[in-house]
N, C-alpha and C positions, 0 to 999 in steps of 0.2 A: 125448855132446856137450851135450845139454840139461842134464844133471845138472851138468856143469862150469860151464855158463853160469849156472845158478840159484845154485850155490854162490858163484860170483864176484860176482853181483849182491847176494846176501844179505850177503856179507862187506863189500862196499862200503857198503851201507846201515848195517850195524852199526857200522863204523868211523866213518862220517860222523856218526851220531847220538851216539856215545860222545865224539867230539871236541867236538861242540856242547855236550854236558852238562858236559864237563870245562873247556872254555874259556869259561865264563860271565864272563869278565873284561871290564872296561870301563875307559876312561880317565877319571881324575878330572879335574875342572876345576881351574884354578889356584886358585880360591876354596876348593874342597874341600880341596886339598892344604894351603893356608895355614891354614884353620880347624882341620884335623886336627893340624897342628904346634902350634898354640896350645893345643888341648885336651890333647895329650900332655904339654905343659909345665906343666900346672896341678898343684899339690900334691894328692896323693891319687889321681891318675889314673895307672894303670900301663900302659895301652895304649888306643889308639883306632884303629878300623878300619872302613872302609866295607864293609858286607856287600852292599849294593845301592846304586844311584845315589842313593837317598833314605833310606838307613838306616845311621846311624853308631852303632856299638857301642863304648862306653867301659867298660873294666874299671877298677874302683876298689879301693883298699886300705881297710883299716879306718880309716885316717886321715881319709878323706873321708866315710864313712857309719857309722862306729862298728863295734864288735864286741860282740855280734852285730849284723848290719846293721840300721840303723834305716831303715825304709821311708820315713818322712817326710823324713829328710835326703836320701835317694836321690832322692825326687821333687823336692825343692827344687833339688838340683843339676841334675837333668834339665830342670826349668823354666828355670833360669838359662842353661844351655847352649843350650837351644832358642831363647830370646830373643836371645842373642848371635849365634847362627847365623842367625837371621832377617835381621839386618842385614848380616852378613858374607857369607852365601851368596846371598841373594835368590832362594831356590828353596824349594819345599816339601820338608821332610825330617822324620825322626824321630830322636831321640837315645834310645838304649837304654842304661841303666846296669845293669851286672852285676858280681858279685864272685865270684871263684873259678870256679864252674861257669858254664855258659851261662844259668843261671836268671836271668831278668830281675828286677831289683829295682824299677825304675821306667822309665817311658817318657813322653816329651813330644814332641808333634808340632806343627809350624807349617805353615801353608798359605798 
């Protein structure tokens, strides 16, 4: 009986923690949704997604940063988007620019 109880309790804990790890979702604010739509519509931006409530990742094409990627162009784009986001979002956040893989080309944060 104790063995069954232990198995039951352990399975509930494992299921509960796994659900927590998988469901790390959050609701975007209206400002975040609007800003993301603007970023996605810019030339050279292929996608934009919030990874955390304060971390926006934007994938860019070679049209935006050149081929091979020019880190100075990527940083300039990150700085421009961060400054635009400062007024649009009115919250601290970081914009991460990447191309192809998840390797970050540039990052700019506002507080």
